Every structure is written in structure tokens, then in C-alpha cells.
N, C-alpha and C positions, 0 to 999 in steps of 0.2 A: 510604548512602542512594543510591550510584551507580547509574545507570539501565543496565540491563542488555539490555533488551528495550523496544522501543516498536511498538506495534501501530495502524496507522492505517486508519480505516473510510472508505471512497469515499464512501458516501451522504453524509456530509456534513464529512468531514475531522477529525472529532474522533479524539485520539490519546489511547491509554491509554499512560503510561510505568511499565514495570515495574523495579524495583531490589532491593538485597538487605534483607534483615530485612522481607521483604513490603510494601517501598515501592511506594505506586499513586499515581499523579496522573494525571487525566484532564484534557485542554484542553476549551475549549467549541467547539461545530460553528463552520466556518468560513464556511459558506454553505449556501442552502437545499437541502434534500433532493433526491439526485439518484437516480432508479429504475435499479437494477443490472439489466443484463440475464440472463435464465435461459438465453441460449445462449453460454457461453463461445466465444471465438476466439481460441486462442494466437498464431497466426499475425500477425493484426491488432495483438494486444495488443504483443507484440514489437516490431514494425516503430512502434508509437507509443511505446514505452518509448526505443526509439534513437533517434528524433527528439528526444525529451524531453530525454535526455541529452546531445545535442548542442547544446542550446539553441534547436531549432525550434519548442517550443510552451513556452506560460508553465504554471504549476502547475495553474490553474483547469481549463485546456484537456486537461492531462494526465489530471486527474480523469475529466472528462466522456469521454475515450477510455478510460479503465478501465471505467466504468459501463457504456459501449457494449459493451466486448468482454467483459463478464461477471466482470470482476475486484470482489471485495467489499471486501478489505482486503489490506494488505501489512503483513507481520510483520519487523522488523529485529532480527537477534540479534548485539549489539555485539561479543561475545567470539568467537562463530563467525565473525563478520564475515560474515554472508549476509542477503542482502535476500529474503523468498517471499512470492510473490502467490499468493493462494487467491480461488477461485471462491465461488459463494453456498453451494454442498454441502461446502464445506470441504476441496476438493481442492486440492493444489499445481498452480498452473498455470506458473510458471516460478519458479526458485531461481539467483539469482545471488550472485555474491561480490562483497563490497565492496571496493574497493580501499584499497590501505593508503595 
């Protein structure tokens, strides 16, 4: 039942955990619905992400920034050690390596 992938949706921060043998667990929404911008802005998102990773923002602020810059969700592949951020059209906005 080990989790291999988790997918977090910015609109309400619910997360789907996917594991071996078709294991699926979905969390409850964490906050009220956020509208996701139709106009992705990779440059601004990247700045917000770096700021968040440096501890300059809390989780809720980061999610608001994701919504403002058109990020609909992120998907972490634990075995590949990647985290990919997607816009509303399903396009990859940014792929980053998860540090060991």
C-alpha cells in the first residue's frame, strides 16, 4: 500500500494519494474554493515557489499564489523524485527534482 504518487489540487488543497495495487486515498478539502487563473504565469510562479521554499510564505499563501499564477495542481512522483506543476489545460508549467 505504499504511496507512490500524490496529486494536490490548488482549488481546495485536497490530495489524492496513489499507491501499489490500485491503492487510492483522498483527503478532505483544506480551505474554501480558490479560483484558478486562466492565464498561467511561469515567471511569477517560480518566484513565489522559491520564496515559499525559503520559508517566506505559509502554505495557504503559497496556494493563493499558485491560483493567481494559473497553477491548478502539482503531482509528486516519489520514485522518480519529481514534483510537476500543471496549469488548467494540463500543461506542465514546471518540473523540479525532489532533493534527497
